[in-house]
C-alpha positions in Angstrom: -4.4 -178.1 169.2 -4.3 -175.7 166.0 -1.5 -173.8 167.3 0.1 -176.4 169.2 3.5 -176.6 166.8 3.6 -172.6 167.1 3.4 -173.0 171.1 6.1 -175.9 171.2 8.5 -173.9 168.9 8.2 -170.4 170.6 8.3 -172.2 174.6 11.7 -173.8 172.8 13.0 -170.7 171.8 12.2 -168.8 174.6 13.8 -171.4 176.9 17.0 -171.7 174.4 17.0 -167.6 174.6 17.0 -167.8 178.3 19.9 -170.1 178.6 21.7 -167.9 176.0 21.6 -164.6 177.8 22.1 -166.7 181.2 25.4 -167.6 179.8 26.3 -164.5 177.8 25.9 -162.6 181.3 28.0 -165.4 183.0 30.5 -165.2 180.3 30.9 -161.2 180.0 30.8 -160.8 183.9 33.9 -163.0 184.1 35.6 -161.1 180.7 34.6 -158.1 182.6 36.6 -159.2 185.5 39.8 -160.6 183.4 40.4 -157.7 181.5 39.5 -155.2 184.9 42.6 -157.4 186.5 44.9 -157.3 182.9 44.6 -153.7 183.4 45.1 -153.2 187.4 48.3 -155.6 186.7 49.6 -153.8 183.6 49.3 -150.6 185.9 52.0 -151.8 188.7 54.1 -154.1 186.5 56.4 -151.4 186.2 56.5 -150.8 190.0 57.6 -153.9 190.4 60.5 -153.7 188.1 62.0 -150.9 190.0 61.6 -153.0 192.8 63.1 -156.0 191.2 65.8 -153.6 189.9 66.5 -152.0 193.7 66.2 -155.1 195.0 69.5 -156.3 192.9 71.3 -152.7 193.7 70.4 -153.6 197.7 71.7 -157.0 197.1 75.3 -155.4 195.0 75.5 -153.0 198.0 74.6 -149.9 195.9 71.5 -148.8 198.0 71.3 -149.0 202.0 68.4 -151.1 203.5 66.8 -147.9 204.3 66.7 -146.1 200.9 65.8 -150.3 199.4 62.7 -149.7 202.5 61.8 -146.7 201.7 61.7 -147.7 197.7 59.7 -150.4 198.6 57.1 -148.8 200.4 56.5 -145.7 198.0 56.4 -148.2 194.7 54.2 -150.6 196.5 51.7 -149.1 198.9 49.6 -147.5 196.6 48.6 -151.3 195.3 48.9 -153.9 197.0 47.3 -155.4 199.9 50.8 -157.1 200.9 54.4 -158.2 199.2 57.4 -160.2 199.4 60.9 -160.5 198.0 62.2 -164.0 197.9 65.5 -165.2 196.5 66.5 -167.9 194.6 66.5 -170.7 197.2 62.8 -169.1 198.1 64.2 -167.5 201.3 62.2 -164.1 202.0 63.7 -161.2 201.7 61.9 -158.6 202.7 57.5 -159.3 203.1 55.1 -156.8 204.6 54.8 -156.2 208.0 51.2 -157.8 209.3 51.1 -160.1 206.3 50.0 -163.4 207.5 47.8 -165.1 204.8 48.5 -168.6 203.9 47.2 -168.6 200.2 49.2 -165.9 199.6 52.3 -168.1 200.7 51.0 -171.3 199.4 50.7 -169.6 195.6 53.8 -167.8 196.1 55.8 -170.8 196.7 53.8 -172.9 193.9 54.7 -170.1 191.5 58.2 -169.4 192.3 60.0 -171.5 189.9 57.9 -170.3 187.3 58.7 -166.6 188.3 62.7 -167.7 188.1 62.3 -169.0 184.8 62.1 -165.3 183.5 58.1 -165.6 183.5 55.5 -163.0 185.1 52.5 -164.7 186.8 49.1 -164.0 187.5 47.0 -166.0 189.9 43.6 -164.8 191.5 42.9 -165.8 195.1 39.6 -165.3 196.4 40.0 -165.1 200.3 36.1 -164.4 200.4 33.5 -163.5 197.8 33.5 -159.9 199.2 37.7 -159.8 199.9 39.2 -161.1 196.4 42.6 -160.5 195.7 45.6 -161.3 192.9 48.9 -162.3 193.0 51.4 -161.2 190.7 54.7 -161.9 190.4 58.1 -160.5 188.8 61.5 -162.2 188.4 64.7 -160.3 189.6 67.2 -160.8 187.2 70.7 -159.9 186.9 73.0 -160.8 184.2 70.2 -162.3 182.3 70.1 -165.2 185.2 66.9 -164.5 187.5 68.3 -164.3 191.6 64.8 -164.2 193.1 61.4 -162.9 192.8 59.2 -160.0 194.1 55.5 -161.4 194.8 52.6 -159.0 195.5 49.3 -159.3 196.4 46.8 -157.1 194.7 43.5 -156.0 196.5 40.6 -156.4 193.9 37.8 -155.3 196.2 37.1 -151.9 194.4 36.0 -154.2 191.4 32.9 -155.2 193.2 30.7 -152.0 192.9 31.6 -152.0 189.2 30.6 -155.0 188.9 27.4 -155.4 190.8 26.2 -152.1 188.1 27.6 -154.3 185.0 25.4 -157.3 186.3 22.2 -154.6 186.6 23.2 -153.8 183.3 23.2 -157.0 182.0 20.0 -158.2 183.9 18.3 -155.1 182.5 18.8 -155.8 179.2 17.9 -159.3 179.5 14.0 -158.4 181.1 13.4 -155.5 178.0 15.4 -157.7 175.8 14.1 -161.0 176.0 10.4 -160.6 176.3 10.4 -158.7 172.8 12.4 -161.4 171.4 10.0 -163.8 172.4 7.1 -162.1 170.8 9.0 -161.2 167.6 9.7 -165.0 167.2 6.1 -166.2 167.8 5.3 -163.7 164.8 8.2 -164.8 162.9 6.7 -168.4 163.8 3.4 -167.7 162.9 4.0 -166.8 159.9 6.4 -168.8 159.0 4.4 -172.1 160.3 1.5 -170.8 158.7 2.1 -173.1 155.5 3.1 -176.0 157.8 0.0 -175.3 159.3 -2.3 -175.0 156.1 -0.4 -178.6 155.1 -1.1 -180.0 158.5 -5.3 -179.4 158.4 -5.0 -180.9 154.8 -3.1 -183.9 156.1 -6.1 -184.4 159.2 -9.2 -184.0 156.9 -7.3 -186.5 154.4 -7.0 -188.9 157.2 -10.5 -188.2 158.4 -11.5 -189.1 154.7 -11.9 -186.1 153.0 -9.6 -186.0 150.3 -11.2 -183.0 148.4 -9.0 -180.9 151.7 -5.6 -179.5 149.0 -2.7 -177.9 150.6 -1.4 -174.6 149.2 0.6 -175.5 146.2 1.7 -171.9 145.0 4.6 -171.8 147.9 8.4 -172.0 147.5 10.5 -174.4 148.8 10.3 -177.9 150.6 6.2 -176.2 151.7 5.1 -175.7 148.3 6.9 -179.2 147.0 5.6 -181.2 150.5 1.6 -179.6 149.3 2.1 -180.6 145.7 3.0 -184.3 146.9 0.1 -184.5 149.5 -2.3 -183.3 147.0 -1.1 -186.0 144.5 -1.2 -188.6 147.0 -4.8 -187.2 148.2 -6.1 -187.7 144.5 -4.3 -191.4 144.5 -5.8 -192.4 147.9 -9.3 -191.4 146.8 -9.0 -193.3 143.3 -7.8 -196.3 145.5 -10.2 -195.5 148.5 -12.8 -195.6 145.6 -11.8 -198.2 144.0 -11.2 -200.3 147.5 -15.0 -199.6 147.7 -16.8 -200.6 144.9 -14.6 -204.0 145.3 -15.8 -204.2 148.6 -19.6 -203.9 147.6 -19.2 -205.6 144.9 -17.6 -208.6 146.6 -20.7 -208.1 149.3 -23.0 -208.1 146.7 -21.6 -211.6 145.4 -21.4 -213.2 148.4 -24.8 -212.3 149.3 -26.0 -213.9 145.9 -24.2 -217.0 146.5 -27.3 -220.1 147.1 -24.0 -221.2 149.6 -23.3 -220.1 152.9 -19.8 -218.9 153.2 -17.4 -217.9 155.5 -13.7 -216.9 155.6 -11.5 -217.1 158.5 -7.7 -216.0 158.9 -4.8 -218.1 160.2 -6.1 -218.0 163.1 -9.9 -218.9 162.4 -11.2 -215.4 163.1 -14.0 -215.0 160.9 -13.7 -212.0 158.6 -16.2 -212.3 155.8 -19.7 -214.3 156.1 -23.1 -213.9 154.2 -26.9 -213.8 154.9 -27.2 -217.3 153.7 -24.6 -218.7 156.3 -26.6 -216.8 159.1 -29.7 -218.2 157.7 -28.9 -221.5 157.5 -27.3 -221.5 161.0 -30.1 -219.2 162.4 -27.8 -216.4 164.0 -27.0 -213.0 164.2 -24.3 -210.8 162.7 -23.3 -209.8 166.3 -22.9 -213.5 167.4 -20.3 -213.9 163.8 -18.9 -211.0 163.4 -15.1 -210.7 164.4 -15.3 -214.0 166.4 -13.3 -217.3 166.5 -15.0 -220.8 165.0 -14.6 -222.4 168.0 -17.1 -220.1 169.9 -19.8 -220.8 167.6 -21.2 -224.0 169.1 -23.8 -224.3 166.4 -20.6 -225.4 163.4 -17.2 -225.9 165.4 -18.2 -229.3 165.6 -18.4 -229.7 161.9 -15.2 -227.6 161.1 -13.2 -229.3 163.4 -10.7 -230.4 159.9 -10.6 -226.4 159.8 -7.3 -226.4 161.2 -5.4 -229.0 159.0 -6.9 -227.1 156.1 -4.9 -224.1 157.0 -2.1 -226.3 158.3 -2.0 -228.7 155.7 -2.8 -226.3 152.5 -5.4 -228.9 151.2 -8.8 -228.5 150.7 -11.7 -230.9 151.9 -14.9 -231.8 151.0 -17.1 -233.7 153.4 -21.3 -234.3 153.5 -22.6 -233.8 156.9 -26.3 -234.6 157.8 -28.2 -233.7 160.8 -32.3 -233.3 161.4 -33.2 -234.3 158.1 -31.0 -231.7 156.4 -28.0 -232.8 154.4 -25.3 -230.5 153.8 -22.2 -230.4 151.9 -18.9 -228.7 153.0 -16.0 -227.6 151.2 -13.0 -225.7 153.3 -9.8 -224.5 151.3 -7.2 -222.9 152.4 -6.0 -219.2 151.2 -1.9 -218.9 149.9 -0.3 -215.7 149.9 2.0 -214.4 146.9 4.5 -216.2 149.0 2.6 -219.5 149.2 1.7 -218.7 152.9 -1.5 -219.9 154.1 -3.1 -216.4 155.4 -6.5 -218.1 156.1 -9.5 -220.3 154.8 -12.6 -220.1 153.0 -15.8 -222.6 153.9 -18.5 -222.9 151.7 -22.3 -224.7 153.3 -24.1 -225.8 150.2 -27.8 -227.6 151.5 -28.3 -230.4 149.3 -31.2 -231.8 151.1 -33.3 -231.1 147.4 -30.1 -232.3 145.5 -30.4 -235.4 147.1 -34.3 -235.9 147.1 -33.9 -235.6 143.4 -31.3 -237.6 142.8 -32.8 -240.4 144.7 -36.1 -239.6 142.7 -34.2 -239.6 139.8 -32.9 -243.6 141.0 -36.7 -244.4 141.7 -37.9 -242.8 138.5 -35.1 -244.9 136.8 -35.9 -248.3 138.7 -39.9 -247.9 138.4 -39.4 -246.9 134.5 -37.3 -250.0 134.7 -39.5 -252.5 136.5 -42.7 -251.6 135.0 -41.3 -252.0 131.2 -40.0 -255.1 132.1 -43.3 -256.9 133.2 -44.9 -256.2 130.0 -41.6 -257.0 128.0 -41.0 -260.1 130.2 -44.4 -261.2 129.3 -44.5 -260.7 125.5 -40.9 -262.9 125.5 -42.4 -265.5 127.3 -44.9 -266.1 125.0 -42.9 -265.5 121.9 -40.3 -268.0 122.7 -42.7 -270.8 123.2 -44.3 -270.3 119.9 -40.9 -269.2 117.5 -39.7 -272.8 118.9 -43.4 -274.2 117.5 -43.7 -275.5 121.2 -47.2 -274.5 121.0 -49.5 -276.3 118.6 -52.9 -275.9 119.5 -54.8 -273.9 117.6 -56.9 -272.1 120.2 -53.4 -271.9 122.9 -51.6 -269.7 119.9 -54.8 -267.2 119.5 -54.7 -267.2 123.3 -50.9 -266.6 123.2 -51.3 -263.6 120.7 -54.5 -262.1 123.0 -52.2 -261.8 125.7 -49.4 -260.5 123.9 -51.6 -258.2 122.4 -52.7 -256.7 125.9 -49.2 -256.7 127.2 -48.3 -254.2 124.1 -51.3 -252.3 124.8 -49.9 -251.7 128.0 -46.3 -251.1 127.1 -47.5 -248.5 124.9 -50.1 -247.3 127.9 -46.8 -246.9 129.9 -45.1 -244.9 127.6 -47.6 -242.7 126.7 -48.4 -242.1 130.3 -44.7 -241.7 130.8 -44.8 -239.4 128.1 -47.6 -237.3 129.2 -46.5 -236.7 132.4 -43.1 -235.3 131.3 -44.9 -232.6 128.9 -46.7 -231.7 131.6 -44.0 -231.2 134.2 -42.4 -229.2 131.4 -45.1 -226.8 130.5 -45.5 -228.3 127.3 -48.6 -229.5 127.0 -51.2 -226.8 126.2 -54.6 -226.9 128.1 -56.8 -224.5 126.7 -60.1 -223.6 129.6 -63.5 -223.3 128.0 -66.7 -222.4 130.1 -68.0 -226.3 130.7 -71.2 -228.4 132.0 -69.6 -230.0 134.7 -72.5 -232.5 135.4 -72.8 -233.5 131.8 -68.9 -234.7 132.3 -69.5 -236.2 135.4 -72.8 -238.0 134.4 -71.5 -239.7 131.4 -68.2 -241.2 133.5 -70.7 -242.1 135.9 -72.6 -243.9 133.5 -69.5 -245.9 132.0 -68.4 -247.0 135.1 -71.7 -247.8 136.4 -71.5 -250.8 134.2 -68.0 -251.5 134.9 -68.0 -253.8 138.0 -72.0 -254.3 139.1 -70.1 -256.0 142.3 -69.1 -252.6 143.5 -71.5 -250.2 143.9 -70.9 -246.5 142.5 -73.2 -243.7 143.8 -73.6 -240.5 142.5 -76.3 -238.0 143.7 -76.5 -235.0 141.2 -77.1 -231.4 142.3 -77.4 -228.0 140.1 -73.6 -227.0 138.8 -73.0 -223.6 137.4 -70.4 -223.7 134.6 -67.3 -224.1 135.4 -63.7 -222.7 133.5 -62.2 -225.6 132.6 -61.1 -228.1 129.8 -63.8 -230.6 129.3 -61.1 -233.5 128.4 -58.8 -233.0 130.8 -61.6 -233.7 133.5 -62.9 -236.0 132.2 -58.9 -237.6 132.1 -59.0 -236.7 136.0 -62.2 -238.2 137.0 -61.1 -241.2 134.8 -57.6 -241.5 136.9 -59.6 -241.0 140.6 -62.4 -243.5 139.4 -59.7 -246.2 137.9 -57.4 -245.9 141.4 -61.0 -246.1 143.5 -62.0 -249.8 142.0 -58.4 -250.8 142.2 -58.6 -250.6 145.5 -61.8 -251.3 146.6 -63.1 -254.5 147.6 -66.2 -257.0 146.3 -69.4 -255.6 148.1 -67.4 -252.0 148.5 -68.9 -248.4 147.3 -67.5 -245.6 145.4 -69.0 -242.5 145.8 -68.9 -239.1 143.4 -70.0 -235.8 145.6 -70.3 -232.6 143.8 -70.0 -229.4 146.4 -71.1 -225.6 145.1 -68.8 -223.1 147.0 -68.3 -219.7 146.3 -65.2 -219.4 143.9 -65.4 -223.0 142.7 -66.7 -226.6 142.9 -65.0 -229.2 144.5 -65.3 -232.8 143.3 -64.7 -235.6 145.7 -64.0 -239.3 145.1 -65.0 -241.3 147.4 -64.3 -244.9 148.3 -64.5 -247.6 151.1 -61.4 -249.5 149.8 -58.1 -250.7 151.6 -57.1 -247.1 151.9 -53.6 -245.6 152.9 -51.4 -245.6 155.9 -50.7 -242.5 156.9 -47.3 -242.6 156.6 -47.6 -243.1 153.0 -50.0 -239.9 152.3 -47.4 -237.1 151.0 -45.9 -239.7 148.6 -49.2 -240.6 146.5 -48.9 -238.2 144.1 -45.0 -239.2 143.5 -44.7 -240.7 140.4 -44.6 -244.6 140.3 -45.3 -244.4 143.9 -47.9 -247.5 144.9 -49.3 -248.1 148.2 -48.9 -252.0 147.4 -45.4 -252.6 148.1 -46.1 -255.6 146.8 -47.1 -254.3 143.1 -50.0 -256.7 143.0 -52.5 -254.1 141.7 -51.7 -253.4 137.9 -51.3 -249.9 137.0 -47.8 -248.2 136.3 -48.1 -245.4 139.0 -48.4 -242.3 137.5 -51.9 -241.5 137.1 -51.9 -239.7 140.0 -49.5 -237.4 139.3 -50.3 -236.9 136.0 -53.8 -235.8 137.8 -51.9 -233.7 140.0 -50.0 -232.0 137.1 -52.8 -231.1 135.1 -54.8 -229.5 137.5 -51.4 -227.6 138.8 -51.6 -226.4 135.4 -55.3 -225.1 135.4 -54.8 -223.5 138.7 -56.5 -225.9 140.7 -55.9 -227.9 143.6 -56.3 -231.1 144.8 -55.7 -233.7 147.9 -55.9 -236.7 149.8 -57.7 -237.8 153.1 -57.9 -241.2 153.9 -57.9 -243.6 157.0 -55.8 -247.0 156.3 -58.9 -250.1 156.6 -61.5 -247.4 156.0 -61.4 -245.9 152.1 -59.5 -243.1 150.8 -61.2 -239.8 149.6 -59.5 -237.7 146.5 -61.2 -234.3 145.9 -60.1 -231.5 143.6 -61.6 -228.0 142.8 -62.9 -226.9 139.6 -63.0 -222.8 139.2 -66.6 -221.5 138.9 -67.0 -220.1 135.5 -67.6 -215.8 135.6 -68.7 -215.1 132.3 
């Protein structure tokens, strides 16, 4: 492969030399024969002139027939194979005995007019390859007028041995010279094409990505200019390829850093780019996506039936797609080139499930806050208006109204405090300092307070030895109050509430268990949500924020809380408190 150019050029030169040599040999033989024939004709043209003069003398009667015949025989016998003397009308005056050559007669009659016009003629006649001859004719002129012609058939057979020797000499010369010329051509070509080979090797290296290869720039002429141009092109290509590689990596990083799934397609909907998020969203592998048509990927082709419309119509499409509790927003945008021709499209897949959930929670939160605020405000307004209009005159009724207004204002204040407390906890603005605490004393204090709360509900606590815990005293008390308030709220008269403690290797598990109405199974995942109430009729008092506050407090302290419940049989809330290592 390295010497392919040299071999090809050498072969072409060799073929050209061979063809040229054959042509030279052929033309040389032809020229040699022509020169030989001309020389032979020149040898006997004077004799023909004598014959022509004698013919005039013979026709004028100046010489006898015998004399004329002797002159012809003596003048022409050394050169000719045959001869003829003709009058102007073509009548044969004299011809050599035994000459009966149709070719000779035909050529002689054909050339008669030209000879009679005063021209000497020469025609080569090949009676056979081994018996060549030439027809020569001269006019017989009397008083500047052609009155006849003399034609002779000159024998050329003696040329054959000489022609053979000449041809053999040419052949030997060709056999000796041609290989030498071919070898010399190869050596010269190799030297001449060495710079070209250097340029070719540099170009091949560049095409394979090796832009460090350089062509020889020191040569003069076009090869040196080509080398310098190629080297400059290599430098420019290296810069451009490096920049493209950087841009490709940058694009790859940008695509993979997107939170949305992304694919890019050409005008035929063949996928050209995609990111990892897209693969993860639809549980696909690179082999299933790379270079494939969108229509061949069944998990997304139904959702992208508008892709063709976006490509053909040059517009964007935004839609939401919901499946298997997943809500996805799909954005399809066409891509145009500098001539505003559509060359493809970009498709973004955004999982907005959590966003929709948050939006729903926001709406519910606003609705719940509005409802919880409206209830006490409505009560306060309903009591103030009769007082303002002096519809209530009885002193006891007025005091009772004021008492209700006061309780509703306290309820409203507690609601606002709970909302603010929950917001601070969720925004990590609340500071909770943890110290070594006697958990048993907290439980005993809360127990004694609630034991007198409602005598118709039995509150049980069986103390066990508890280690010191690492927590916040006030926050644990707050959590116990929240859980007990919740238990009393949903436990009927005659029911039981129990506080249970269990010491474990790293923490103490505190459980508040009741025999109340319990929580439905479908409601269990939402009991710690803000404003959530399992009592949809909202007949039970409370803001619905207590359990949310309890969970946020425990989360900030690194503890856990969970609920177990059976509808109609009661509920059990349990949370952990870390044992103090000090």
